[in-house]
C-alpha positions in Angstrom: 76.1 -36.8 28.1 72.3 -36.6 28.3 72.3 -33.8 31.0 74.7 -31.7 28.6 72.4 -32.2 25.6 69.3 -31.2 27.7 71.2 -28.3 28.8 72.1 -27.3 25.1 68.6 -27.6 24.2 67.3 -25.4 26.8 69.9 -22.6 26.1 69.2 -22.9 22.5 65.4 -22.5 23.0 65.8 -19.5 25.3 68.0 -17.8 23.0 65.5 -18.6 20.0 62.7 -17.3 22.2 64.4 -14.2 23.1 65.4 -13.3 19.6 61.9 -14.1 18.5 60.6 -11.5 21.0 63.1 -9.0 19.8 62.0 -9.4 16.2 58.4 -8.9 17.3 59.4 -5.6 19.2 61.1 -4.6 16.1 58.2 -5.5 13.9 55.8 -3.6 16.2 58.1 -0.5 16.1 58.0 -0.6 12.4 54.2 -0.9 12.0 53.6 1.7 14.9 55.8 4.2 13.2 54.4 3.5 9.8 50.9 4.5 11.2 52.6 7.4 13.0 53.9 8.7 9.9 50.6 9.0 8.3 49.0 10.6 11.4 52.0 13.2 11.2 51.5 13.5 7.4 55.3 12.2 6.9 55.0 11.1 3.3 58.6 10.0 3.0 58.5 8.1 6.3 55.2 6.3 5.4 56.2 5.1 2.0 59.8 4.5 2.9 58.7 1.7 5.2 56.8 0.2 2.3 58.5 -2.3 -0.4 58.7 -0.8 -3.9 56.6 -3.7 -5.0 54.1 -3.3 -2.3 50.2 -3.5 -2.5 47.6 -1.5 -0.4 44.0 -2.6 -0.3 41.7 0.1 1.4 38.3 -0.2 2.6 36.6 0.5 -0.8 36.1 -2.2 -3.2 38.1 -0.1 -5.9 41.0 0.6 -3.7 43.8 -2.2 -4.7 46.9 -0.2 -5.3 50.6 -0.7 -6.1 52.9 1.6 -4.2 53.0 4.3 -7.1 49.2 4.3 -7.1 48.9 4.5 -3.7 51.4 7.4 -3.3 49.2 9.3 -6.1 46.1 8.7 -3.9 47.7 9.4 -0.7 49.9 12.6 -1.6 46.9 15.3 -1.3 46.1 13.9 1.9 49.6 14.2 3.2 50.1 17.5 1.5 47.1 18.9 3.9 49.2 18.1 6.9 47.3 15.0 8.0 46.7 11.8 6.3 45.0 9.1 8.7 45.4 8.4 12.2 45.4 4.7 13.1 46.5 3.1 16.3 46.8 -0.5 17.0 45.1 -1.7 20.1 45.9 -5.3 19.4 48.3 -7.1 17.0 49.3 -10.6 16.3 52.7 -11.3 14.6 53.7 -14.4 13.0 57.2 -15.6 11.1 58.0 -18.0 8.6 60.2 -20.8 9.5 63.0 -19.1 7.9 62.4 -15.9 9.7 62.3 -13.8 6.5 58.6 -13.3 6.1 56.2 -12.0 8.7 52.4 -11.7 8.5 50.4 -10.0 11.0 46.8 -8.9 11.9 45.9 -5.8 14.0 42.8 -4.2 15.3 42.9 -0.6 14.9 41.4 2.5 16.6 40.9 5.1 13.7 38.5 8.0 12.7 36.4 5.3 11.1 36.1 3.6 14.7 37.6 0.1 14.7 39.2 -1.1 11.6 41.2 -4.4 11.0 44.6 -4.4 9.1 46.6 -7.4 7.9 49.7 -7.4 5.9 52.8 -9.2 5.1 56.6 -7.6 5.8 59.7 -9.2 3.9 63.3 -8.6 4.3 64.9 -6.5 1.7 68.7 -5.8 2.2 68.5 -6.3 6.0 65.4 -4.2 6.5 61.9 -5.1 7.1 59.6 -3.5 4.5 55.7 -3.7 4.4 54.9 -5.9 1.2 51.3 -6.2 1.5 48.6 -4.3 3.5 44.7 -5.1 3.9 42.5 -2.4 5.7 39.1 -3.3 6.5 36.1 -1.9 8.5 34.6 -4.1 10.8 30.7 -4.6 10.8 28.8 -5.8 13.8 27.2 -9.0 12.8 23.7 -7.6 14.0 24.2 -4.8 11.6 25.3 -6.5 8.3 22.0 -6.2 6.8 21.9 -2.5 7.2 25.3 -2.2 6.0 24.6 -4.2 2.8 21.9 -1.9 2.0 23.8 1.3 2.2 26.5 -0.3 -0.1 24.4 -2.2 -2.6 23.8 0.9 -4.7 27.5 1.3 -5.4 28.8 -2.3 -5.4 26.2 -3.9 -7.5 27.6 -1.7 -10.2 31.0 -3.1 -9.5 29.6 -6.5 -9.5 28.0 -6.0 -12.8 31.3 -5.0 -14.3 33.3 -7.9 -12.9 31.0 -10.5 -14.5 
């Protein structure tokens, strides 16, 4: 009986691991295609990958948009035939215990050089949708002081308004 139980656990464990690998491949494809849609200026494909209640946080301190606001911001870029071109060079994907929520972080090759993205996907009507995405530029630690000097002029105003 113990041998049967052990065999059962091994089978369940392998099947769970295979399902997780399949799900990760699916999430990778969704995110890769999302980035590709922007590079190809495919407005509908890009925004259809996002939940209707999604949030996009960009690199600028003022960029915290719901989907409609982000669409309004992005439309002129897509209309020009090319929005932005991000390619994941590294990505980590994590699943909630019930498998219905995914969060991820990714390192991106972009026109801004290396950026970092992170986000959350949820299942809606059997499909994964991007619910939350944060894009940030990376700053080498040795250059933080220089970057702070550059952005202080603008961000000091924002800080005083937020107090």
